[in-house]
C-alpha positions in Angstrom: -8.6 -32.0 -72.0 -11.0 -29.2 -71.0 -11.9 -30.9 -67.8 -8.2 -31.2 -67.0 -7.5 -27.5 -67.6 -10.6 -26.6 -65.7 -9.7 -28.8 -62.8 -6.2 -27.4 -62.6 -7.4 -23.8 -62.6 -10.1 -24.5 -60.1 -7.7 -26.5 -58.0 -5.3 -23.5 -57.9 -8.2 -21.2 -57.0 -9.4 -23.6 -54.2 -5.8 -23.8 -52.9 -5.6 -20.0 -52.8 -9.1 -19.7 -51.3 -8.2 -22.3 -48.5 -4.6 -21.4 -47.8 -4.9 -17.6 -47.8 -7.7 -17.5 -45.1 -5.8 -20.2 -43.2 -2.7 -18.1 -43.1 -4.8 -15.1 -42.1 -6.3 -17.1 -39.3 -3.0 -18.3 -38.0 -1.5 -14.8 -38.1 -4.6 -13.4 -36.4 -4.5 -16.1 -33.8 -0.8 -15.3 -33.0 -1.5 -11.6 -32.9 -4.7 -11.9 -30.7 -2.9 -14.2 -28.2 -0.1 -11.7 -28.0 -2.5 -8.9 -27.5 -4.3 -10.9 -24.8 -1.0 -11.4 -22.9 -0.2 -7.7 -23.3 -3.7 -6.8 -22.0 -3.3 -9.2 -19.1 0.1 -7.7 -18.3 -1.1 -4.2 -18.4 -4.2 -5.1 -16.3 -1.9 -6.7 -13.7 0.2 -3.5 -13.6 -2.9 -1.4 -13.1 -4.2 -3.8 -10.4 -0.8 -3.7 -8.6 -0.8 0.1 -8.9 -4.3 0.3 -7.5 -3.3 -2.1 -4.7 -0.3 0.1 -3.8 -2.4 3.2 -3.8 -4.9 1.4 -1.6 -2.2 0.4 0.8 -0.9 4.0 0.8 -4.3 5.2 1.8 -4.6 2.6 4.6 -1.2 3.3 6.0 -1.9 7.1 6.0 -4.9 6.5 8.2 -2.8 4.7 10.8 -0.1 7.3 10.4 -2.5 10.1 11.2 -3.6 8.3 14.4 0.0 8.1 15.5 0.7 11.7 14.5 -2.3 13.1 16.3 -1.3 11.3 19.5 2.3 12.4 19.1 1.2 16.0 19.2 0.3 15.4 22.8 3.9 14.4 23.6 5.5 17.5 22.2 7.1 19.5 25.1 4.7 22.4 25.0 1.7 20.1 24.8 3.1 17.6 27.4 3.5 20.3 30.0 0.0 21.6 29.2 -1.5 18.2 29.6 0.5 17.3 32.7 -0.4 20.6 34.3 -4.1 20.1 33.6 -3.9 16.6 35.1 -2.0 17.7 38.2 -4.5 20.5 38.8 -7.3 18.0 38.7 -5.5 15.6 41.1 -4.5 18.4 43.5 -8.1 19.9 43.5 -9.5 16.5 44.4 -7.1 16.0 47.3 -7.6 19.5 48.6 -11.3 19.0 48.5 -10.9 15.8 50.7 -8.5 17.6 53.0 -10.6 20.7 53.5 -13.7 18.6 54.2 -11.9 16.4 56.7 -10.4 19.4 58.4 -13.7 21.2 58.8 -15.4 18.1 60.0 -12.8 17.1 62.6 -11.1 20.3 63.8 -13.4 20.5 66.8 -13.4 16.8 67.7 -9.7 16.0 67.4 -6.7 17.5 69.0 -4.3 19.6 66.9 -1.7 16.9 66.8 -4.2 14.1 66.1 -5.8 16.1 63.3 -2.4 16.9 61.8 -1.4 13.3 61.9 -4.7 12.1 60.3 -4.2 14.7 57.6 -0.7 13.4 57.0 -2.1 9.9 56.6 -4.7 11.0 54.1 -2.0 12.7 51.9 0.4 9.8 52.4 -2.2 7.2 51.2 -3.4 9.3 48.3 -2.4 7.6 45.0 -3.3 7.8 41.3 -2.2 6.0 38.2 0.8 3.7 38.6 3.2 5.9 40.6 1.3 9.1 41.4 1.7 10.4 45.0 1.8 13.6 47.1 4.4 14.9 49.5 4.4 17.6 52.2 7.1 20.1 53.0 7.0 23.5 54.9 8.1 27.0 54.0 11.4 26.4 55.9 12.4 23.8 53.2 11.9 20.9 55.6 10.3 17.7 54.4 7.2 17.0 56.5 6.2 13.7 54.8 7.4 11.8 51.7 5.5 8.6 51.0 8.1 7.0 48.7 11.2 8.3 50.5 10.5 8.2 54.2 14.2 8.9 54.9 13.6 12.4 53.6 11.2 13.2 56.4 12.4 15.9 58.8 15.3 16.9 56.6 16.0 20.4 55.1 16.6 20.5 51.4 18.5 23.6 50.4 21.1 23.5 47.6 20.4 19.7 47.1 20.6 19.1 43.3 19.4 15.5 43.6 16.3 16.6 45.6 15.6 20.1 44.1 11.8 20.2 44.3 11.5 21.3 47.9 13.6 24.5 47.4 12.1 25.1 44.0 8.6 24.8 45.3 9.1 27.1 48.3 11.0 29.7 46.2 8.3 29.7 43.5 5.5 30.3 45.9 7.4 33.0 47.7 8.2 34.7 44.4 4.7 34.7 43.1 3.1 35.3 46.6 0.4 32.9 45.6 -1.1 29.6 46.8 0.0 27.4 43.9 2.8 27.2 41.4 4.3 24.8 38.8 8.0 23.8 38.9 10.1 21.8 36.5 13.3 19.9 37.4 15.2 16.6 36.9 14.6 13.8 39.4 15.4 10.1 39.6 12.8 7.9 37.9 12.8 4.4 39.5 10.9 3.0 36.5 13.7 3.9 34.0 16.5 4.2 36.6 17.4 7.5 35.1 17.2 11.2 36.0 14.4 12.7 33.9 12.4 15.9 33.7 9.5 16.1 36.0 6.7 18.7 36.2 5.2 19.3 39.7 2.4 21.3 41.2 2.9 22.7 44.7 0.0 24.1 46.6 -0.4 25.7 50.0 -2.7 24.1 52.6 -3.3 27.2 54.7 -4.5 25.7 58.0 -1.0 24.2 58.6 1.0 26.3 56.1 1.9 23.0 54.4 3.1 22.9 50.9 1.6 19.8 49.3 3.2 18.8 46.0 2.7 16.1 43.3 4.4 15.6 39.9 4.7 13.5 36.8 7.6 12.5 34.6 7.4 13.8 31.1 8.8 10.5 29.8 5.8 8.7 31.5 3.5 10.8 29.4 5.2 9.7 26.2 5.0 6.1 27.2 1.4 6.4 28.3 0.6 8.0 24.9 2.5 5.3 23.1 0.5 2.7 24.9 -2.7 4.3 23.9 -1.5 4.5 20.3 -0.6 0.8 20.3 -4.0 -0.1 21.5 -5.7 2.1 18.9 -3.6 0.7 16.0 -4.0 -2.9 17.3 -7.8 -2.5 17.1 -7.8 -0.9 13.6 -9.1 -3.2 10.9 -10.2 -2.9 7.3 -11.7 -5.4 4.8 -11.9 -9.0 5.9 -8.4 -9.5 7.3 -6.6 -6.1 7.0 -4.5 -5.0 10.0 -1.5 -3.0 11.0 1.7 -4.0 12.8 4.5 -1.8 14.3 8.2 -2.7 14.7 11.1 -0.5 15.5 14.2 0.4 13.5 16.2 -2.3 15.4 14.1 -5.1 13.8 12.2 -5.6 17.0 8.4 -6.2 16.9 6.6 -3.6 19.0 3.1 -4.8 18.3 1.5 -7.4 16.1 -2.3 -7.7 16.5 -2.6 -11.2 15.0 0.6 -12.7 16.3 1.0 -11.3 19.9 3.7 -13.8 20.5 5.9 -11.8 18.0 5.9 -8.8 20.4 9.3 -7.9 21.8 11.1 -10.4 19.5 13.9 -9.4 17.0 13.4 -10.7 13.5 16.7 -10.9 11.6 17.3 -13.9 9.2 13.8 -15.2 9.9 12.5 -16.6 6.5 9.1 -17.3 7.9 8.7 -13.8 9.2 10.7 -11.8 6.7 8.7 -8.5 6.6 10.3 -6.9 9.6 13.9 -7.1 8.2 12.7 -6.4 4.6 10.8 -3.3 5.7 13.6 -1.8 7.8 16.3 -2.6 5.2 14.1 -1.1 2.4 13.7 2.1 4.4 17.4 2.3 5.2 18.3 1.7 1.5 15.8 4.1 0.0 16.3 7.0 2.4 12.5 7.6 2.2 10.0 7.4 4.9 8.0 4.6 3.1 8.7 1.5 1.0 6.9 -1.3 -0.7 8.1 -4.9 0.0 7.1 -8.2 -1.5 7.5 -11.6 0.3 5.8 -14.9 1.1 3.8 -15.2 4.3 1.5 -17.8 5.8 -2.2 -17.2 4.9 -4.5 -18.6 7.5 -7.4 -18.5 5.1 -5.8 -21.0 2.7 -3.3 -22.5 5.2 -0.5 -21.9 2.6 2.5 -19.5 2.2 1.5 -17.1 -0.4 2.8 -13.9 -2.1 2.1 -10.8 -0.1 2.8 -7.1 -0.8 3.1 -4.6 2.1 3.8 -1.0 2.7 6.0 0.2 5.6 6.2 3.8 6.8 8.7 5.2 9.3 7.4 7.5 12.1 10.8 9.2 12.8 10.1 10.8 16.3 9.6 7.3 17.8 11.6 5.3 15.2 8.5 3.2 14.7 7.9 1.3 11.4 4.2 1.0 10.7 3.2 -1.6 8.2 0.2 -3.2 6.5 -0.2 -5.6 3.6 -2.4 -7.8 1.4 -2.1 -11.1 -0.2 -1.7 -11.1 -4.0 -4.1 -14.1 -4.3 -7.0 -11.8 -5.0 -5.1 -10.2 -7.9 -4.1 -13.6 -9.3 -7.7 -14.8 -9.1 -8.9 -11.7 -10.8 -6.2 -12.0 -13.5 -7.3 -15.6 -14.1 -10.9 -14.5 -14.6 -9.8 -11.7 -16.9 -7.6 -14.2 -18.9 -10.5 -16.6 -19.2 -12.8 -13.8 -20.4 -10.2 -12.6 -22.9 -9.7 -16.2 -24.1 -13.4 -16.7 -24.4 -13.8 -13.5 -26.3 -10.9 -14.4 -28.6 -12.5 -17.8 -29.4 -15.8 -16.0 -30.2 -14.0 -13.5 -32.5 -12.1 -16.3 -34.2 -15.3 -18.3 -34.8 -17.0 -15.2 -36.3 -13.9 -14.6 -38.5 -13.9 -18.3 -39.6 -17.6 -18.1 -40.5 -17.0 -14.9 -42.4 -13.9 -16.3 -44.2 -15.8 -19.5 -45.1 -18.7 -17.6 -46.5 -16.5 -15.1 -48.4 -14.3 -18.0 -49.6 -17.2 -19.9 -50.9 -18.6 -16.9 -52.7 -15.1 -16.2 -54.1 -14.8 -19.8 -55.2 -18.2 -19.9 -56.9 -17.5 -16.6 -58.6 -14.0 -17.8 -59.7 -15.5 -21.0 -61.1 -18.1 -19.0 -63.0 -15.5 -16.5 -64.4 -13.1 -19.3 -65.4 -15.8 -21.3 -67.1 -17.3 -18.3 -68.9 -14.2 -16.3 -69.9 -11.4 -18.9 -70.1 -12.7 -22.4 -70.6 -15.6 -21.5 -72.9 -13.5 -19.4 -75.4 -10.7 -22.1 -75.4 -13.4 -24.8 -76.0 -14.8 -22.8 -79.0 -11.3 -22.4 -80.5 -10.6 -26.1 -80.1 -13.9 -27.1 -81.6 -13.4 -24.8 -84.7 -9.8 -26.2 -85.1 -11.2 -29.7 -84.8 -13.8 -28.9 -87.5 -11.2 -27.5 -89.9 -8.9 -30.5 -89.3 -11.7 -32.9 -90.1 -12.6 -30.9 -93.3 -16.0 -29.8 -92.0 -15.0 -26.3 -91.1 -15.8 -23.2 -93.1 -12.8 -21.1 -93.6 -14.9 -18.0 -94.4 -16.3 -18.1 -90.8 -14.4 -15.8 -88.4 -13.9 -16.7 -84.8 -15.8 -14.4 -82.4 -13.5 -12.1 -80.5 -14.9 -10.8 -77.2 -11.6 -9.5 -75.7 -8.2 -8.4 -76.8 -6.2 -10.8 -74.6 -4.5 -14.1 -75.4 -7.8 -16.0 -75.4 -9.9 -13.4 -77.3 
């Protein structure tokens, strides 16, 4: 009987000791897994934020390169640069002419020397389209290397060929040997009339006015070419680079895929970033945007998730972009998840050990308490009752009362 009561009570205690820690462990496991997912999600947000900030910093570097070169193309800076370049070119030609004149004025006839001097000026070239012409103070063209049909003609009140009259009038007005003039002239490269800055200078031995000029648009294109070369060569990290497309979805420069240059990318799933970038900028109204897409990764030879930043350079309508594959973030997240899972297992094992130890101690203590304060008093009452029932008990003997509860 006593063994049965004892067994039942101990069984209940064991059940509580086993089930309660088990419930605690299950709840803790659920909570810690949820916490791990939350930590991973927050960590991913932080990594993406850091990646965006990193891309912002990178695109700002490229943007500064473009901006610094653009300063050269501003009207006031363009004229300053053009004038400095024209002075250098004129000085070099005049140095050659003066030396040739001094060396040959006594050995050649006047006409021969004049013709040889014309040849020198006519053959003088610089850059792609740079040349020199000669006119006199009577507005008559002496020699034009590009337009020989101008030679011998007088140019007064000729809007399409204004530089002769402008040059003569400027020199007469300043009563000096050189002057700058600005006018519109037909540019064969663009097939448009564009602003041109020219330097006219007097060659005193023949009273010639020798002039040379440069289109302002040519300076802009030249600067853009320099910028494209600079951006094309810019690199960061292992595979970081910059590309440039325009606001009409056309690729201006791609350093890794030069075959993209000049092509329009609309509805091109394999090359989506051009259209995505332009559309994102148009939609946001800002000068920058973040885009996400899949693109071929030559390192893994797979199409992978990539995040890019695009920034609009408004003066030239250029969209400058750079990006990074998210593979690095995913790999880092996997490592962090494994570390969190490993740490969780370690914590769970420690908790299990602690619960087992505490449970065992609680079980032993419970058995001791049940045996001493429940089973033993009951057993004494039963034994006394048994003695009385058998007639061996002494009715004068009182039962020992140790507590004021049901058992006593």
